[in-house]
C-alpha positions as CSV (number, residue, x, y, z in Angstrom):
1,M,31.5,96.8,350.2
2,A,31.6,100.5,349.7
3,A,28.3,102.4,349.6
4,K,26.9,103.2,346.2
5,Y,26.1,106.8,347.1
6,D,27.0,109.1,350.0
7,Y,23.6,111.0,350.1
8,F,20.6,111.7,347.9
9,V,18.5,114.6,346.7
10,V,14.9,114.5,345.6
11,L,14.6,117.0,342.7
12,A,11.0,117.9,342.6
13,A,8.5,120.8,342.8
14,M,5.6,121.9,344.9
15,R,2.5,119.6,344.6
16,T,4.3,116.7,342.9
17,G,3.9,114.2,345.8
18,S,7.4,114.9,347.4
19,N,5.9,114.7,350.9
20,L,4.6,111.2,350.2
21,L,7.9,110.1,348.7
22,E,9.7,111.4,351.7
23,A,7.4,109.5,354.0
24,N,8.1,106.3,352.3
25,L,11.9,106.9,352.1
26,N,11.8,107.5,355.9
27,A,10.0,104.3,356.4
28,L,13.1,102.5,355.1
29,D,15.4,101.5,357.9
30,S,18.6,103.7,358.1
31,V,17.3,106.0,355.4
32,T,16.4,109.6,356.3
33,C,15.1,112.4,354.1
34,H,15.5,115.7,355.9
35,G,12.7,117.6,354.2
36,E,13.2,120.9,352.4
37,A,16.6,121.4,353.9
38,F,17.4,124.5,351.8
39,N,14.0,126.2,351.7
40,P,14.7,129.9,352.3
41,H,12.0,130.2,354.9
42,F,12.6,127.2,357.1
43,A,15.0,124.3,357.6
44,G,13.6,120.9,356.7
45,N,10.0,121.2,357.8
46,L,7.6,124.1,358.2
47,Q,8.2,126.2,361.3
48,S,11.6,124.5,361.9
49,D,14.6,126.8,362.2
50,T,17.3,124.3,363.0
51,L,18.4,121.1,361.2
52,L,21.2,118.8,362.3
53,G,22.4,121.3,364.8
54,L,22.6,124.2,362.4
55,T,20.4,127.2,362.6
56,L,18.9,129.1,359.6
57,E,21.6,131.7,360.1
58,D,24.3,129.1,360.0
59,R,22.9,127.5,356.9
60,D,22.3,130.8,355.0
61,A,25.9,131.9,355.8
62,D,27.4,128.7,354.5
63,P,24.9,126.2,352.9
64,M,27.8,123.7,352.3
65,K,28.0,123.2,356.1
66,L,24.4,121.8,356.1
67,L,25.1,119.7,353.0
68,K,28.1,118.2,354.8
69,A,26.0,117.6,357.9
70,I,23.4,115.7,355.8
71,R,26.1,113.7,354.0
72,T,27.7,112.6,357.2
73,A,24.5,112.1,359.4
74,P,24.0,108.7,361.0
75,G,22.4,105.9,359.0
76,D,22.9,104.2,355.7
77,I,22.0,107.2,353.6
78,N,20.6,110.7,354.2
79,G,19.1,113.2,351.8
80,F,16.8,116.1,351.2
81,R,14.2,117.5,348.9
82,Y,15.1,120.4,346.6
83,F,12.8,122.6,344.6
84,E,13.7,125.2,342.0
85,E,13.0,128.1,344.4
86,H,15.3,126.7,347.1
87,D,18.8,128.1,347.8
88,P,20.4,128.2,344.3
89,R,23.9,128.0,345.7
90,I,23.5,124.4,346.6
91,L,22.2,123.1,343.2
92,K,25.4,123.1,341.2
93,P,27.5,121.4,343.8
94,V,24.9,118.7,344.2
95,L,24.4,118.2,340.5
96,N,28.1,117.9,340.0
97,D,28.6,115.4,342.8
98,H,28.7,111.9,341.4
99,R,28.4,110.6,344.9
100,C,25.0,112.2,345.3
101,A,22.0,110.1,344.1
102,K,19.6,112.1,342.0
103,I,15.9,111.2,342.3
104,I,13.8,113.2,339.9
105,L,10.1,113.3,340.8
106,T,7.6,114.6,338.2
107,R,3.9,114.9,337.9
108,N,1.4,115.9,335.1
109,P,2.0,119.7,335.0
110,L,-1.7,120.5,334.8
111,D,-2.4,118.4,338.0
112,S,0.5,120.1,339.8
113,Y,-0.7,123.6,338.6
114,L,-4.3,123.0,339.8
115,S,-3.2,121.4,343.0
116,L,-1.0,124.4,343.8
117,K,-3.8,126.9,343.1
118,I,-6.2,124.9,345.3
119,A,-3.7,124.7,348.1
120,R,-3.1,128.4,347.9
121,T,-6.8,129.0,348.1
122,T,-7.5,126.6,351.0
123,Q,-4.2,126.9,352.8
124,Q,-4.3,123.2,353.2
125,W,-0.9,121.8,352.1
126,L,-1.1,118.3,353.8
127,L,-4.0,116.0,354.5
128,K,-3.8,113.3,357.1
129,N,-7.5,113.1,358.0
130,V,-9.9,113.1,355.1
131,K,-12.7,114.4,357.3
132,R,-10.7,117.7,357.5
133,R,-10.3,118.0,353.7
134,V,-11.2,121.5,352.5
135,D,-12.9,121.4,349.0
136,A,-12.4,124.2,346.5
137,Q,-12.6,125.0,342.8
138,V,-10.2,127.5,341.2
139,T,-10.3,129.5,337.9
140,F,-8.0,128.2,335.2
141,D,-5.8,131.0,333.8
142,A,-4.5,130.0,330.4
143,Q,-1.5,132.3,330.3
144,E,-0.6,131.6,333.9
145,F,-0.6,127.9,333.2
146,L,1.5,128.3,330.0
147,D,4.1,130.3,332.0
148,Y,4.0,127.6,334.7
149,L,4.5,124.9,332.1
150,E,7.4,126.7,330.5
151,Q,9.1,127.1,333.8
152,V,8.6,123.4,334.7
153,Q,9.8,122.1,331.3
154,S,12.8,124.5,331.3
155,H,13.9,123.3,334.7
156,Q,13.5,119.6,333.8
157,H,15.4,120.2,330.6
158,M,18.3,121.8,332.5
159,L,18.5,118.9,334.9
160,R,18.5,116.3,332.2
161,R,21.2,118.2,330.1
162,H,23.4,118.7,333.2
163,L,23.3,115.0,334.0
164,Q,24.0,114.1,330.4
165,K,27.0,116.5,330.3
166,T,28.5,115.1,333.5
167,G,27.9,111.5,332.6
168,Q,25.4,110.7,335.4
169,S,22.0,109.0,335.6
170,A,19.0,109.6,337.8
171,F,16.1,107.6,339.2
172,F,13.0,109.0,337.5
173,I,9.8,108.5,339.4
174,S,6.3,109.9,338.7
175,Y,3.5,110.9,341.0
176,E,1.5,107.8,340.0
177,D,4.5,105.6,340.9
178,L,4.2,106.6,344.6
179,T,1.5,104.1,345.1
180,E,3.6,101.2,343.7
181,M,5.5,99.5,346.4
182,D,7.6,97.6,343.9
183,V,8.8,100.9,342.3
184,L,9.7,102.3,345.7
185,N,11.6,99.2,346.6
186,G,13.3,99.5,343.3
187,L,14.4,102.9,344.4
188,A,15.8,101.4,347.6
189,E,17.7,98.9,345.5
190,W,19.1,101.7,343.3
191,L,20.1,103.7,346.3
192,G,22.1,100.7,347.5
193,V,20.3,100.1,350.8
194,K,19.2,96.7,352.1
195,A,16.0,97.8,353.6
196,R,12.7,97.2,351.8
197,L,9.1,98.4,352.3
198,T,6.5,95.8,353.4
199,R,3.7,98.3,353.3
200,L,3.2,101.8,351.9
201,D,3.0,104.8,354.2
202,D,-0.7,105.8,354.4
203,T,-0.3,108.8,356.7
204,L,-0.8,111.3,353.9
205,K,-4.0,111.3,351.9
206,P,-4.5,112.5,348.3
207,Q,-6.1,116.0,348.5
208,N,-7.6,116.4,345.1
209,P,-8.2,113.0,343.5
210,A,-11.0,114.2,341.2
211,P,-10.5,114.8,337.4
212,A,-9.0,118.1,336.4
213,V,-12.2,119.4,334.8
214,S,-14.0,119.1,338.1
215,K,-11.4,121.3,339.9
216,V,-12.0,124.4,337.9
217,T,-14.9,126.9,337.6
218,N,-14.3,127.3,333.9
219,P,-13.7,123.8,332.4
220,D,-14.8,124.8,328.9
221,N,-12.2,127.6,328.8
222,M,-9.6,125.2,330.1
223,T,-10.4,122.6,327.5
224,R,-10.2,125.2,324.7
225,A,-6.9,126.6,326.0
226,L,-5.2,123.3,326.3
227,A,-6.2,122.4,322.7
228,D,-3.7,125.0,321.7
229,V,-0.8,123.5,323.7
230,D,1.6,121.9,321.3
231,Q,2.2,118.8,323.4
232,F,4.1,117.0,320.6
233,G,6.2,119.8,319.3
234,L,4.6,120.0,315.9
235,H,6.5,123.2,315.0
236,H,9.7,122.3,316.8
237,T,12.8,121.5,314.8
238,S,15.5,119.5,316.5
239,R,18.9,121.2,316.3
240,F,21.7,118.8,315.5
241,E,24.1,121.6,314.6
242,P,27.2,121.4,316.8
243,Q,27.6,124.0,319.5
244,R,30.3,126.5,319.0
245,G,32.7,128.0,321.6
246,A,33.8,131.6,321.8
247,A,36.3,132.3,319.1
248,V,38.2,134.7,321.3
249,P,41.3,135.3,319.1
250,Q,39.0,136.7,316.4
251,Y,37.7,139.5,318.6
252,V,38.8,142.9,317.4
253,A,39.3,146.1,319.5
254,A,39.8,149.6,318.2
255,P,43.4,150.9,318.6
256,K,42.4,153.6,321.1
257,S,38.6,153.7,321.5
258,A,36.8,151.5,324.0
259,L,35.1,149.5,321.3
260,M,35.4,145.7,320.7
261,Y,33.9,143.9,317.8
262,L,32.8,140.3,318.4
263,P,32.6,138.9,314.8
264,I,30.0,136.6,313.5
265,R,31.6,135.7,310.2
266,N,29.4,136.9,307.5
267,G,31.4,138.9,304.9
268,L,31.2,142.2,306.8
269,E,34.4,141.7,308.8
270,A,36.6,143.8,306.5
271,V,34.1,146.7,306.5
272,I,33.8,146.8,310.3
273,N,37.6,146.4,310.8
274,Q,38.3,149.3,308.5
275,W,35.7,151.4,310.2
276,L,37.3,150.7,313.6
277,A,40.7,151.7,312.2
278,D,39.3,154.9,310.6
279,L,37.6,155.8,313.8
280,D,41.0,156.2,315.6
281,G,42.8,157.6,312.5
282,G,44.9,154.4,312.1
283,K,45.3,151.4,309.8
284,T,43.7,148.0,310.1
285,G,47.2,146.7,311.2
286,D,46.8,148.8,314.4
287,L,43.7,146.9,315.5
288,I,44.0,144.8,318.6
289,T,43.2,141.2,317.8
290,D,44.5,137.6,318.2
291,R,44.3,137.8,322.0
292,N,43.6,135.1,324.5
293,R,40.9,135.2,327.3
294,K,43.3,136.6,329.9
295,Q,44.4,139.4,327.6
296,I,40.8,140.2,326.6
297,R,39.8,140.5,330.3
298,A,42.8,142.8,330.9
299,W,41.6,145.0,328.0
300,L,38.1,145.1,329.5
301,R,39.5,146.2,332.9
302,N,41.6,148.9,331.3
303,H,38.8,150.4,329.2
304,T,36.1,151.6,331.5
305,G,32.9,152.3,329.7
306,H,33.7,149.9,326.9
307,R,31.1,148.7,324.4
308,K,31.1,145.3,322.8
309,F,29.1,144.7,319.6
310,T,28.4,142.1,317.0
311,V,26.6,142.3,313.6
312,L,24.0,140.1,312.1
313,R,23.4,139.6,308.4
314,H,20.4,138.2,306.6
315,P,20.9,134.4,306.4
316,L,20.3,134.2,302.6
317,A,22.8,137.1,301.9
318,R,25.3,135.6,304.3
319,A,25.1,132.1,302.7
320,H,25.5,133.6,299.2
321,T,28.6,135.4,300.2
322,A,30.1,132.2,301.8
323,F,29.2,130.4,298.6
324,C,30.9,132.9,296.3
325,Q,34.0,133.5,298.4
326,H,34.7,130.0,299.6
327,I,33.1,127.5,297.3
328,L,32.6,129.0,293.9
329,S,36.0,130.8,293.9
330,T,39.3,128.8,293.5
331,G,41.5,131.7,294.7
332,P,42.8,132.6,298.1
333,G,40.3,131.8,300.9
334,S,38.6,129.1,298.9
335,Y,37.7,125.7,300.4
336,K,39.1,123.5,297.7
337,M,38.4,120.2,299.5
338,V,34.8,121.2,300.3
339,R,34.4,122.4,296.7
340,N,35.6,119.1,295.3
341,Y,33.2,117.2,297.7
342,L,30.3,119.2,296.5
343,R,31.1,118.8,292.9
344,N,32.1,115.2,292.9
345,R,30.0,113.6,295.6
346,L,26.9,115.8,295.8
347,K,26.9,116.8,292.1
348,V,26.4,120.5,293.0
349,P,26.7,122.1,289.5
350,I,29.8,124.2,290.2
351,P,31.9,124.8,287.0
352,G,35.5,124.0,286.9
353,Q,36.4,127.5,286.1
354,V,34.1,130.2,287.3
355,R,35.7,132.9,285.2
356,D,34.5,130.9,282.2
357,T,32.3,133.3,280.2
358,N,29.8,130.4,279.7
359,Y,28.9,130.5,283.4
360,S,25.5,132.2,283.3
361,V,23.3,133.8,285.9
362,A,20.9,130.9,285.6
363,Q,23.7,128.4,286.3
364,H,24.7,130.5,289.3
365,R,21.2,130.4,290.7
366,D,21.0,126.6,290.3
367,A,24.5,126.1,291.8
368,F,23.6,128.3,294.8
369,L,20.2,126.5,295.3
370,A,22.1,123.2,295.4
371,F,24.5,124.7,297.9
372,L,21.6,125.7,300.2
373,G,20.5,122.1,299.9
374,F,23.9,121.0,301.1
375,L,23.7,123.4,304.0
376,R,20.4,121.9,305.1
377,L,22.2,118.5,305.4
378,N,25.4,120.0,306.8
379,L,23.8,122.0,309.6
380,N,21.8,118.9,310.7
381,N,25.1,117.0,311.0
382,Q,24.3,114.7,308.1
383,T,27.5,115.2,306.0
384,P,31.2,114.4,306.7
385,I,32.0,118.1,306.1
386,R,32.6,120.4,309.0
387,V,30.0,123.1,309.8
388,D,32.1,126.1,308.9
389,G,31.9,129.4,310.8
390,T,31.0,131.3,307.6
391,W,27.7,129.4,307.1
392,C,26.8,128.0,310.5
393,S,23.7,129.5,312.3
394,Q,24.4,132.9,313.6
395,S,22.5,132.0,316.8
396,R,25.0,129.3,317.4
397,V,27.9,131.8,317.1
398,L,26.1,134.2,319.5
399,D,25.6,131.3,322.0
400,G,29.4,130.8,321.9
401,I,30.1,134.5,322.3
402,S,27.8,134.8,325.2
403,G,29.5,131.9,327.0
404,F,32.5,134.3,327.5
405,L,31.3,137.8,326.9
406,L,27.8,139.4,326.5
407,P,27.7,141.9,323.6
408,D,26.2,145.3,324.5
409,L,24.7,145.6,321.1
410,I,23.6,143.2,318.3
411,L,23.5,145.3,315.1
412,R,22.3,144.5,311.7
413,E,23.9,145.0,308.3
414,E,21.1,147.3,307.0
415,D,21.6,149.6,310.0
416,L,25.3,150.0,310.1
417,T,25.6,153.4,308.4
418,T,23.7,154.9,311.3
419,A,24.3,152.4,314.1
420,L,28.1,152.5,314.1
421,P,28.5,156.3,314.1
422,A,25.8,156.4,316.9
423,L,27.8,153.9,318.9
424,A,31.0,155.9,318.4
425,R,29.2,159.1,319.6
426,D,28.1,157.3,322.7
427,I,31.7,156.8,323.8
428,G,32.7,160.3,323.0
429,H,33.5,160.7,319.3
430,S,31.9,163.9,318.0
431,N,32.3,163.3,314.3
432,P,32.8,159.6,313.6
433,P,33.2,158.3,310.1
434,K,30.5,156.3,308.3
435,P,31.4,152.7,307.4
436,S,31.9,151.9,303.8
437,T,29.7,149.4,301.9
438,R,31.0,145.9,301.3
439,A,32.1,144.9,297.8
440,P,29.5,143.1,295.8
441,D,29.6,139.3,295.6
442,E,31.2,137.9,292.4
443,P,30.6,136.8,289.7
444,F,26.9,137.6,290.4
445,T,25.1,139.3,293.2
446,L,22.2,137.9,295.1
447,D,19.7,140.3,293.6
448,Q,20.5,139.0,290.2
449,I,19.2,135.5,291.1
450,Y,16.8,136.1,294.0
451,D,13.5,134.3,293.9
452,A,10.9,132.8,296.3
453,E,12.4,129.3,296.1
454,L,15.8,130.5,297.3
455,E,14.2,132.4,300.2
456,A,12.0,129.4,301.2
457,L,15.0,127.1,301.2
458,A,17.1,129.5,303.2
459,E,14.3,129.9,305.8
460,D,14.2,126.1,306.0
461,V,18.0,125.8,306.5
462,Y,18.2,128.7,309.0
463,Q,14.8,128.3,310.6
464,H,16.1,129.0,314.1
465,D,17.8,132.2,313.0
466,Y,14.8,133.4,311.2
467,E,12.7,132.8,314.3
468,V,14.9,134.2,317.0
469,F,16.2,137.2,315.1
470,G,12.9,138.0,313.3
471,F,14.3,137.9,309.7
472,G,11.8,138.4,307.0
473,A,12.3,138.0,303.2
474,W,15.6,139.3,302.0
475,A,14.2,141.3,299.1
476,P,11.4,143.8,299.7
477,V,10.5,143.7,296.1
478,P,8.5,140.9,294.4
479,P,10.7,137.8,293.6
480,R,12.2,137.8,290.1
481,D,12.8,134.8,287.9
482,A,16.5,134.4,287.1
483,K,15.8,132.0,284.3
């Protein structure tokens, strides 16, 4: 019967109990854990500069050689411990390898943080004889702990997401599980080895078994600081909006100048395209667009000193333009099937003919409010309607853009009259044109219907965009009542 895995990796961090886990793995017949094989400062164990016949220089020159040596070492299965600060070149190959068993070891982050501070203070990293235990208290630093917590959680999130995306599972084990022989034997079963533990390794002793409050010199400060840690994500909103790839064919380069526009669809595309054409004294038909990735890369190579930019628009104004152009309108560019769904299924009060003189400002406000309600459902993937690029979150679009190219500048609509000419001057234009203003939305503009309820709903729909881009209220004037 073929082995279940070729090798294993213990994905852990300092002070999570990885030494104890390694000791119990090595107590299993024909199982070997080769320590911190890819620690930048040693090979496997402290003060060791060789591992499986390879020197530190051999390993650093080609870490895949050591990985191969571990994979093919004698025994049923071999592995190693990997921490976030170890050689990053090895992580992706290991995570992508379905023949590598992933063991993820975790510990209460506060306990790990305090244990790490104590070890750094005492320089006692392992304890085999309790009579030699060095006792110490440390000072709890709230910001230092929050930074540590963010780092730990981000790394754990990355591991989980990578395994999900590659269709793999891991064996999750916690610090407290390391005293449970049944759990460790379950790990042996999962690894596909026949050996079982009959007793736990007791060589290593717990160094700081006391409660956290007794380990610090300022327990009251620690208690108050931890009261502000949002353990349950009270202000976190889950994002079910689909991810978006880079819409490369929509990228637009100037005919001559080394400028490339990476559009976030928001109603400003025509204004910016015209400005790019005017900048080089041409027409919009001269713009370079509808190119594939290979052609875009060639353009970048051929335009030294290029600048790539994109433009944000206030979420409420952007949603209103999308509503007027694609939903309310029945002309070219309208989304007739979406419009019919909104009218017939969701009962959004959209008139049959917008040009009807009976369609009032008040009706327009109510229809747009209902459309925002639809967007709240749509962006949470709760409707059968696609999340369109004209109303999806701008942060999602920017994520997709950044997956291929990083924009040099992220501009904002309200700054374009000065930002675009300044950008042109940076690449050598002495007297660049100013961009025109976009045509007002029809049949009514946003300022004719704006009120606090619309703003609040837009902020609810686009909460992530408001947060990451720092958007405030769209209108600097007191809200007006459209009714």
